TORKOLNU-369515 format. One record per residue (C-alpha): residue number from 1; x, y, z. Coordinates in Angstrom, 2 decimals. Example, Ala and Ser with C-alpha at 12.3 -4.5 7.8 and 13.67 -1.06 7.14 Angstrom:
<node resi="1" px="12.30" py="-4.50" pz="7.80"/>
<node resi="2" px="13.67" py="-1.06" pz="7.14"/>
END
This chain:
<node resi="1" px="-8.70" py="-3.70" pz="47.09"/>
<node resi="2" px="-7.23" py="-4.01" pz="43.62"/>
<node resi="3" px="-6.88" py="-0.70" pz="41.72"/>
<node resi="4" px="-9.24" py="-0.06" pz="38.77"/>
<node resi="5" px="-6.32" py="-0.33" pz="36.35"/>
<node resi="6" px="-5.40" py="-3.79" pz="37.63"/>
<node resi="7" px="-2.21" py="-5.05" pz="39.21"/>
<node resi="8" px="0.57" py="-2.46" pz="39.49"/>
<node resi="9" px="4.04" py="-3.52" pz="38.37"/>
<node resi="10" px="6.90" py="-1.30" pz="39.57"/>
<node resi="11" px="10.20" py="-1.18" pz="37.67"/>
<node resi="12" px="13.40" py="0.73" pz="38.39"/>
<node resi="13" px="16.88" py="1.14" pz="36.94"/>
<node resi="14" px="19.33" py="3.85" pz="37.95"/>
<node resi="15" px="17.33" py="7.08" pz="38.10"/>
<node resi="16" px="14.42" py="5.76" pz="36.04"/>
<node resi="17" px="11.21" py="4.44" pz="37.62"/>
<node resi="18" px="8.09" py="3.10" pz="35.88"/>
<node resi="19" px="4.71" py="1.63" pz="36.74"/>
<node resi="20" px="2.89" py="-0.71" pz="34.35"/>
<node resi="21" px="-0.72" py="-1.74" pz="34.91"/>
<node resi="22" px="-2.30" py="-5.10" pz="34.18"/>
<node resi="23" px="-5.27" py="-3.58" pz="32.34"/>
<node resi="24" px="-4.20" py="-2.75" pz="28.80"/>
<node resi="25" px="-0.54" py="-3.38" pz="29.71"/>
<node resi="26" px="-0.58" py="0.39" pz="30.20"/>
<node resi="27" px="2.28" py="2.68" pz="31.14"/>
<node resi="28" px="0.85" py="4.53" pz="34.15"/>
<node resi="29" px="3.98" py="6.38" pz="35.23"/>
<node resi="30" px="7.54" py="6.96" pz="34.03"/>
<node resi="31" px="9.99" py="9.26" pz="35.79"/>
<node resi="32" px="13.65" py="10.20" pz="35.56"/>
<node resi="33" px="15.25" py="11.78" pz="38.63"/>
<node resi="34" px="11.71" py="12.23" pz="39.91"/>
<node resi="35" px="10.64" py="14.14" pz="36.80"/>
<node resi="36" px="7.60" py="12.90" pz="34.87"/>
<node resi="37" px="8.35" py="11.78" pz="31.31"/>
<node resi="38" px="4.74" py="10.76" pz="30.59"/>
<node resi="39" px="1.47" py="12.15" pz="31.85"/>
<node resi="40" px="0.68" py="9.91" pz="34.84"/>
<node resi="41" px="-2.67" py="8.89" pz="36.20"/>
<node resi="42" px="-3.58" py="8.06" pz="39.78"/>
<node resi="43" px="-3.45" py="4.50" pz="41.03"/>
<node resi="44" px="-7.03" py="4.67" pz="42.33"/>
<node resi="45" px="-8.52" py="6.02" pz="39.08"/>
<node resi="46" px="-9.73" py="4.34" pz="35.91"/>
<node resi="47" px="-7.16" py="4.92" pz="33.19"/>
<node resi="48" px="-8.13" py="8.13" pz="31.34"/>
<node resi="49" px="-9.08" py="7.20" pz="27.78"/>
<node resi="50" px="-6.08" py="5.47" pz="26.14"/>
<node resi="51" px="-3.31" py="7.00" pz="28.24"/>
<node resi="52" px="-0.27" py="4.71" pz="28.10"/>
<node resi="53" px="-2.17" py="1.78" pz="26.59"/>
<node resi="54" px="-1.05" py="-0.69" pz="23.92"/>
<node resi="55" px="-3.14" py="-0.39" pz="20.75"/>
<node resi="56" px="-3.70" py="-3.70" pz="18.95"/>
<node resi="57" px="-4.68" py="-5.34" pz="16.65"/>
<node resi="58" px="-4.98" py="-1.90" pz="15.12"/>
<node resi="59" px="-3.92" py="1.60" pz="16.19"/>
<node resi="60" px="-6.04" py="4.63" pz="15.35"/>
<node resi="61" px="-9.31" py="4.21" pz="13.44"/>
<node resi="62" px="-11.23" py="1.70" pz="11.37"/>
<node resi="63" px="-13.64" py="3.91" pz="9.44"/>
<node resi="64" px="-17.27" py="3.15" pz="10.37"/>
<node resi="65" px="-15.89" py="0.01" pz="12.03"/>
<node resi="66" px="-16.26" py="-1.75" pz="8.67"/>
<node resi="67" px="-13.55" py="-3.58" pz="6.74"/>
<node resi="68" px="-13.01" py="-6.36" pz="4.22"/>
<node resi="69" px="-10.48" py="-9.13" pz="4.80"/>
<node resi="70" px="-9.69" py="-12.35" pz="3.00"/>
<node resi="71" px="-13.03" py="-12.43" pz="1.21"/>
<node resi="72" px="-15.16" py="-11.52" pz="4.23"/>
<node resi="73" px="-16.86" py="-8.35" pz="5.47"/>
<node resi="74" px="-16.61" py="-7.46" pz="9.14"/>
<node resi="75" px="-18.26" py="-4.95" pz="11.48"/>
<node resi="76" px="-16.36" py="-3.92" pz="14.60"/>
<node resi="77" px="-18.02" py="-2.33" pz="17.64"/>
<node resi="78" px="-18.17" py="1.47" pz="17.42"/>
<node resi="79" px="-16.38" py="2.97" pz="20.42"/>
<node resi="80" px="-15.69" py="6.45" pz="19.04"/>
<node resi="81" px="-19.33" py="7.44" pz="19.11"/>
<node resi="82" px="-19.01" py="11.06" pz="18.01"/>
<node resi="83" px="-17.16" py="10.10" pz="14.82"/>
<node resi="84" px="-18.67" py="6.61" pz="14.41"/>
<node resi="85" px="-15.40" py="4.68" pz="14.13"/>
<node resi="86" px="-13.76" py="1.70" pz="15.82"/>
<node resi="87" px="-10.82" py="3.21" pz="17.69"/>
<node resi="88" px="-7.53" py="1.83" pz="18.99"/>
<node resi="89" px="-7.98" py="-1.91" pz="18.88"/>
<node resi="90" px="-9.33" py="-4.54" pz="21.25"/>
<node resi="91" px="-6.90" py="-4.81" pz="24.17"/>
<node resi="92" px="-7.05" py="-1.47" pz="25.99"/>
<node resi="93" px="-9.32" py="-3.04" pz="28.65"/>
<node resi="94" px="-7.87" py="-6.54" pz="28.42"/>
<node resi="95" px="-6.13" py="-7.82" pz="31.55"/>
<node resi="96" px="-2.59" py="-8.96" pz="30.81"/>
<node resi="97" px="-0.91" py="-11.64" pz="32.91"/>
<node resi="98" px="2.73" py="-11.31" pz="34.03"/>
<node resi="99" px="4.97" py="-14.18" pz="32.98"/>
<node resi="100" px="8.32" py="-12.80" pz="34.18"/>
<node resi="101" px="9.35" py="-9.97" pz="36.45"/>
<node resi="102" px="12.63" py="-8.59" pz="37.80"/>
<node resi="103" px="13.51" py="-5.18" pz="39.24"/>
<node resi="104" px="13.86" py="-3.67" pz="35.77"/>
<node resi="105" px="11.96" py="-6.06" pz="33.47"/>
<node resi="106" px="8.33" py="-7.10" pz="33.07"/>
<node resi="107" px="6.86" py="-9.55" pz="30.57"/>
<node resi="108" px="3.10" py="-9.76" pz="30.08"/>
<node resi="109" px="0.85" py="-11.94" pz="27.97"/>
<node resi="110" px="-2.68" py="-11.36" pz="26.69"/>
<node resi="111" px="-4.78" py="-13.13" pz="24.09"/>
<node resi="112" px="-7.25" py="-11.57" pz="21.68"/>
<node resi="113" px="-9.96" py="-14.20" pz="21.42"/>
<node resi="114" px="-12.14" py="-14.53" pz="18.29"/>
<node resi="115" px="-15.08" py="-12.14" pz="18.54"/>
<node resi="116" px="-17.63" py="-10.21" pz="16.49"/>
<node resi="117" px="-15.77" py="-8.14" pz="13.94"/>
<node resi="118" px="-12.41" py="-9.83" pz="14.57"/>
<node resi="119" px="-12.74" py="-13.64" pz="14.37"/>
<node resi="120" px="-9.02" py="-14.27" pz="14.86"/>
<node resi="121" px="-6.97" py="-15.54" pz="17.82"/>
<node resi="122" px="-3.81" py="-13.52" pz="18.42"/>
<node resi="123" px="-1.40" py="-13.75" pz="21.35"/>
<node resi="124" px="0.40" py="-10.60" pz="22.50"/>
<node resi="125" px="3.63" py="-10.83" pz="24.50"/>
<node resi="126" px="4.70" py="-7.44" pz="25.80"/>
<node resi="127" px="8.07" py="-6.74" pz="27.38"/>
<node resi="128" px="8.93" py="-3.59" pz="29.32"/>
<node resi="129" px="12.60" py="-3.11" pz="30.21"/>
<node resi="130" px="14.25" py="-0.21" pz="32.02"/>
<node resi="131" px="17.95" py="0.32" pz="31.37"/>
<node resi="132" px="20.42" py="3.12" pz="30.71"/>
<node resi="133" px="18.62" py="3.92" pz="27.42"/>
<node resi="134" px="15.24" py="4.48" pz="29.11"/>
<node resi="135" px="12.07" py="2.41" pz="28.98"/>
<node resi="136" px="12.17" py="-0.09" pz="26.13"/>
<node resi="137" px="8.90" py="-1.72" pz="25.05"/>
<node resi="138" px="8.53" py="-4.60" pz="22.63"/>
<node resi="139" px="5.36" py="-6.30" pz="21.41"/>
<node resi="140" px="5.39" py="-9.75" pz="19.83"/>
<node resi="141" px="2.10" py="-10.82" pz="18.22"/>
<node resi="142" px="1.56" py="-14.44" pz="17.20"/>
<node resi="143" px="-1.38" py="-15.76" pz="15.20"/>
<node resi="144" px="-2.75" py="-18.76" pz="17.13"/>
<node resi="145" px="-5.51" py="-19.38" pz="14.60"/>
<node resi="146" px="-5.73" py="-21.22" pz="11.30"/>
<node resi="147" px="-6.15" py="-18.30" pz="8.89"/>
<node resi="148" px="-4.41" py="-14.98" pz="8.26"/>
<node resi="149" px="-5.32" py="-12.12" pz="10.60"/>
<node resi="150" px="-5.09" py="-8.37" pz="9.90"/>
<node resi="151" px="-2.79" py="-6.71" pz="12.38"/>
<node resi="152" px="-1.20" py="-3.45" pz="13.42"/>
<node resi="153" px="0.12" py="-2.08" pz="16.70"/>
<node resi="154" px="1.30" py="1.04" pz="18.50"/>
<node resi="155" px="1.48" py="2.64" pz="21.97"/>
<node resi="156" px="-0.40" py="5.67" pz="23.30"/>
<node resi="157" px="1.81" py="7.56" pz="25.79"/>
<node resi="158" px="1.34" py="11.25" pz="26.51"/>
<node resi="159" px="4.85" py="12.68" pz="26.73"/>
<node resi="160" px="5.66" py="15.45" pz="29.20"/>
<node resi="161" px="8.63" py="17.80" pz="28.76"/>
<node resi="162" px="8.48" py="19.37" pz="32.20"/>
<node resi="163" px="6.48" py="22.16" pz="33.76"/>
<node resi="164" px="3.76" py="23.91" pz="31.80"/>
<node resi="165" px="1.67" py="22.56" pz="28.94"/>
<node resi="166" px="2.13" py="21.55" pz="25.31"/>
<node resi="167" px="2.07" py="25.20" pz="24.18"/>
<node resi="168" px="5.31" py="25.83" pz="26.11"/>
<node resi="169" px="7.30" py="22.98" pz="24.59"/>
<node resi="170" px="9.45" py="22.50" pz="21.49"/>
<node resi="171" px="8.80" py="19.49" pz="19.25"/>
<node resi="172" px="11.47" py="18.08" pz="16.95"/>
<node resi="173" px="10.23" py="15.45" pz="14.50"/>
<node resi="174" px="12.14" py="14.68" pz="11.28"/>
<node resi="175" px="9.17" py="13.66" pz="9.13"/>
<node resi="176" px="8.78" py="14.86" pz="5.55"/>
<node resi="177" px="5.12" py="13.96" pz="5.03"/>
<node resi="178" px="1.86" py="14.11" pz="6.94"/>
<node resi="179" px="-1.51" py="12.50" pz="6.32"/>
<node resi="180" px="-4.30" py="15.03" pz="5.87"/>
<node resi="181" px="-7.75" py="14.19" pz="7.24"/>
<node resi="182" px="-11.30" py="15.49" pz="7.08"/>
<node resi="183" px="-12.09" py="18.03" pz="9.76"/>
<node resi="184" px="-15.23" py="16.39" pz="11.10"/>
<node resi="185" px="-14.47" py="12.64" pz="11.22"/>
<node resi="186" px="-10.68" py="12.57" pz="10.76"/>
<node resi="187" px="-10.97" py="10.32" pz="7.70"/>
<node resi="188" px="-7.60" py="10.11" pz="5.89"/>
<node resi="189" px="-7.24" py="12.00" pz="2.62"/>
<node resi="190" px="-3.74" py="12.45" pz="1.17"/>
<node resi="191" px="-0.08" py="12.27" pz="2.09"/>
<node resi="192" px="1.39" py="15.74" pz="1.63"/>
<node resi="193" px="4.76" py="17.38" pz="2.23"/>
<node resi="194" px="5.04" py="19.25" pz="5.52"/>
<node resi="195" px="7.15" py="21.96" pz="3.87"/>
<node resi="196" px="6.03" py="25.50" pz="4.78"/>
<node resi="197" px="3.08" py="24.23" pz="6.82"/>
<node resi="198" px="2.25" py="24.61" pz="10.50"/>
<node resi="199" px="2.79" py="20.85" pz="10.80"/>
<node resi="200" px="6.50" py="21.06" pz="9.94"/>
<node resi="201" px="8.63" py="20.27" pz="13.02"/>
<node resi="202" px="11.74" py="18.99" pz="11.25"/>
<node resi="203" px="13.93" py="21.81" pz="12.53"/>
<node resi="204" px="12.34" py="21.82" pz="15.96"/>
<node resi="205" px="10.02" py="24.64" pz="17.00"/>
<node resi="206" px="7.55" py="25.61" pz="19.68"/>
<node resi="207" px="4.18" py="23.92" pz="19.35"/>
<node resi="208" px="2.46" py="27.04" pz="20.72"/>
<node resi="209" px="-1.26" py="26.99" pz="19.82"/>
<node resi="210" px="-0.91" py="24.52" pz="16.92"/>
<node resi="211" px="-3.60" py="21.83" pz="17.00"/>
<node resi="212" px="-2.19" py="18.48" pz="15.87"/>
<node resi="213" px="-4.00" py="15.18" pz="15.41"/>
<node resi="214" px="-2.13" py="13.81" pz="12.40"/>
<node resi="215" px="-0.08" py="10.83" pz="11.29"/>
<node resi="216" px="3.43" py="11.58" pz="10.01"/>
<node resi="217" px="5.56" py="9.42" pz="7.73"/>
<node resi="218" px="8.68" py="9.57" pz="5.52"/>
<node resi="219" px="10.67" py="9.60" pz="8.75"/>
<node resi="220" px="14.40" py="10.28" pz="8.95"/>
<node resi="221" px="16.27" py="7.40" pz="10.59"/>
<node resi="222" px="19.67" py="6.82" pz="12.15"/>
<node resi="223" px="22.16" py="4.05" pz="11.32"/>
<node resi="224" px="20.06" py="1.60" pz="13.36"/>
<node resi="225" px="16.97" py="2.55" pz="11.30"/>
<node resi="226" px="15.39" py="4.25" pz="14.30"/>
<node resi="227" px="13.26" py="7.37" pz="14.06"/>
<node resi="228" px="13.08" py="9.83" pz="16.96"/>
<node resi="229" px="10.79" py="12.53" pz="18.32"/>
<node resi="230" px="12.02" py="14.96" pz="20.99"/>
<node resi="231" px="10.02" py="17.26" pz="23.21"/>
<node resi="232" px="11.80" py="19.88" pz="25.32"/>
<node resi="233" px="10.72" py="22.53" pz="27.76"/>
<node resi="234" px="11.96" py="26.10" pz="28.21"/>
<node resi="235" px="14.85" py="24.96" pz="30.45"/>
<node resi="236" px="16.17" py="22.48" pz="27.87"/>
<node resi="237" px="15.13" py="19.27" pz="29.60"/>
<node resi="238" px="12.47" py="17.02" pz="28.19"/>
<node resi="239" px="11.66" py="13.60" pz="26.82"/>
<node resi="240" px="12.34" py="11.64" pz="23.66"/>
<node resi="241" px="10.88" py="8.61" pz="21.95"/>
<node resi="242" px="12.58" py="6.37" pz="19.39"/>
<node resi="243" px="11.18" py="3.46" pz="17.40"/>
<node resi="244" px="12.33" py="0.85" pz="14.93"/>
<node resi="245" px="11.75" py="0.39" pz="11.19"/>
<node resi="246" px="8.62" py="-1.70" pz="11.69"/>
<node resi="247" px="6.83" py="1.52" pz="12.73"/>
<node resi="248" px="6.67" py="3.60" pz="9.57"/>
<node resi="249" px="4.17" py="6.10" pz="10.98"/>
<node resi="250" px="3.74" py="8.20" pz="14.09"/>
<node resi="251" px="0.54" py="9.87" pz="15.25"/>
<node resi="252" px="1.02" py="13.19" pz="17.04"/>
<node resi="253" px="-1.86" py="14.60" pz="19.08"/>
<node resi="254" px="-1.90" py="17.74" pz="21.19"/>
<node resi="255" px="-4.54" py="16.32" pz="23.56"/>
<node resi="256" px="-6.72" py="19.38" pz="23.26"/>
<node resi="257" px="-9.53" py="17.72" pz="25.21"/>
<node resi="258" px="-7.32" py="17.34" pz="28.29"/>
<node resi="259" px="-5.99" py="20.90" pz="28.61"/>
<node resi="260" px="-2.95" py="20.12" pz="26.43"/>
<node resi="261" px="-1.17" py="18.66" pz="29.45"/>
<node resi="262" px="0.75" py="16.08" pz="27.40"/>
<node resi="263" px="1.67" py="15.34" pz="23.80"/>
<node resi="264" px="0.56" py="11.97" pz="22.46"/>
<node resi="265" px="3.38" py="10.40" pz="20.43"/>
<node resi="266" px="2.21" py="7.11" pz="18.93"/>
<node resi="267" px="4.59" py="5.15" pz="16.68"/>
<node resi="268" px="2.46" py="2.87" pz="14.50"/>
<node resi="269" px="3.11" py="-0.02" pz="12.16"/>
<node resi="270" px="0.33" py="1.23" pz="9.90"/>
<node resi="271" px="-1.51" py="4.51" pz="9.27"/>
<node resi="272" px="-5.04" py="5.43" pz="10.32"/>
<node resi="273" px="-7.71" py="3.41" pz="8.47"/>
<node resi="274" px="-5.23" py="0.69" pz="7.50"/>
<node resi="275" px="-7.98" py="-1.93" pz="7.90"/>
<node resi="276" px="-9.87" py="0.02" pz="5.21"/>
<node resi="277" px="-7.02" py="0.85" pz="2.83"/>
<node resi="278" px="-4.61" py="-2.02" pz="3.43"/>
<node resi="279" px="-1.69" py="0.42" pz="3.59"/>
<node resi="280" px="1.15" py="-1.15" pz="5.63"/>
<node resi="281" px="-1.34" py="-3.56" pz="7.20"/>
<node resi="282" px="0.24" py="-6.80" pz="8.38"/>
<node resi="283" px="-1.18" py="-10.14" pz="7.28"/>
<node resi="284" px="-0.34" py="-12.30" pz="10.26"/>
<node resi="285" px="-0.28" py="-15.84" pz="8.90"/>
<node resi="286" px="-1.03" py="-18.84" pz="11.15"/>
<node resi="287" px="1.87" py="-19.46" pz="13.53"/>
<node resi="288" px="3.80" py="-16.37" pz="12.47"/>
<node resi="289" px="5.00" py="-13.63" pz="14.82"/>
<node resi="290" px="5.27" py="-9.88" pz="14.22"/>
<node resi="291" px="7.50" py="-7.71" pz="16.44"/>
<node resi="292" px="7.63" py="-3.99" pz="17.09"/>
<node resi="293" px="9.58" py="-1.91" pz="19.60"/>
<node resi="294" px="10.03" py="1.63" pz="20.92"/>
<node resi="295" px="11.88" py="3.45" pz="23.71"/>
<node resi="296" px="11.03" py="6.49" pz="25.85"/>
<node resi="297" px="14.01" py="8.32" pz="27.34"/>
<node resi="298" px="14.90" py="11.46" pz="29.27"/>
<node resi="299" px="16.39" py="14.45" pz="27.46"/>
<node resi="300" px="18.80" py="16.55" pz="29.50"/>
<node resi="301" px="19.77" py="20.10" pz="28.63"/>
<node resi="302" px="22.64" py="20.39" pz="26.17"/>
END
């Protein structure tokens, strides 16, 4: 019998191993030397919420599920019932088809068909590759339709630094600004400096009891224009995630509803409510392709 999360695709390289599922092109498991780098879920279970899924054609929220685009008004299905928003795109339950597979590489394809609230046809080609740098993921989105389509993308892994829970781990994130939100519905308000706030992790510090569900920006980058977040446990081992310049935002969430067992680190090409504000929202013209990439890697003690 096929698992609820679809076909299971196993990858390995050196001491890394990963499992990708067909439903949502989701990262179900990633280990290094047998140590979990992401919060796994069981093969015989339905994927918990958005764990490991690809979020497209938008990450995060569309407020009230309503947006304007190219002279039209659109209403998306509301799937975040308690806050009345459209959350995390349209492909988390889409079945992706493998087009190429080797021991360390998997390519998948899925198509967003025109539908209520999103009358655009967009092809997603997702590549997972394990190598010495860790698990590299790239997403190429191509507009197959005849008019521009609004588009954004990001992943939703829950990173794991080792034993214990989020409270026990140290987060290092070189981001100068954070997006404030309303307490009840998480509607974006203002970009503010993280200086002297409990949301400042630039120097690296224990998360402890801090509750985080915020998008960060103004990210420090290396010579390859990559930003990085690192999460380490008390023994110095942990996990890191790096992403390219196309992702100018990263959502950090302490997963308080799941016993703080993992830290969601979600590089995004646009901020929450981008369909409402237009901030960093891609206009995917007919025939054009947008690409984004990120890597999850093991952190060993210094």
